[in-house]
N, C-alpha and C positions, 0 to 999 in steps of 0.2 A: 288873733290865727294871723296875720300876715308874718307878724311880727316872729311866731316861731318858722316859720318857713325860709324867713328873712337867717334867721341865726342858724339853721342847720344849712343856709347856704353857707355864710359863712364858716362854720367849725366843720366845714366837709374836707376828708383830707385825700387826695389824688396822691396812692402810692406806689412805690416801686418799683417793689418783689414782693409777691404773694410766698406764706412760707403755709407747708402744706405738710403736718406730722399725718405720717403712714404707718402708726404704729401699727394701723389693722391687720392691714394686709398684710408689711414690710417690716418687724421689729428693730427701731432703729433709726430706721431710714426717713426723712425730710426730706424734700423736691423743691424743691425751688424757682418761680418761673415771676421771668422779669414780665412786666405789665408796661414798657415799653421801653424806647429803643437808643433810651440813654445807659437802661440798665440793662439791660442785656449786653451792649457793648463792656458793659461794666464787668458784666461772665465770662465775655469769651477777650476782655483785655487783664481786665486785674487779679482774675481770681485762675486758682490753677484747680477748675472743678470742670469734669466730663460732663457733657453734655449730651439729650438724648436728641431722638433725632424731632422728638414735641417738643424740642426747645429747653424745659425744663431742666435742671441740674440735680442730682441725685446728693446727698449729705447725712451724714454720720446726724445722727437729735442732737448725740453731746457738744456738735461742732457749730452750731444754730445760735447760742449766743453768741462764739465770737463771729458769726458771716454778722448777726443786726451792727454790730457795733461794730466792725469794718468797713460797713456801707454807712453807716451813720459818721464815720470819719470824711466820704468821700457826697458827705448829703446827700443819701437817699433813704426814704425810708422804708419800712416794714409792714405788713399788718403780716400776722399769726395769726392760721386757720388749724 
């Protein structure tokens, strides 16, 4: 049992972004959520995305793959929810 707990701690990943599919409420829109300061700085400094008051960035769902690829080149990791 202790091995499983240790293994799950080793395998855990801290994602820099969470990508939320909003297709139920807004067809064709996903929200990008920065989960740390480096990710937020990337959104504000490196992308041309508009930030909403809550700090999320709406993105057309068809561009999510490009965002994940670009964030990966900046050594940032995304979780798609």
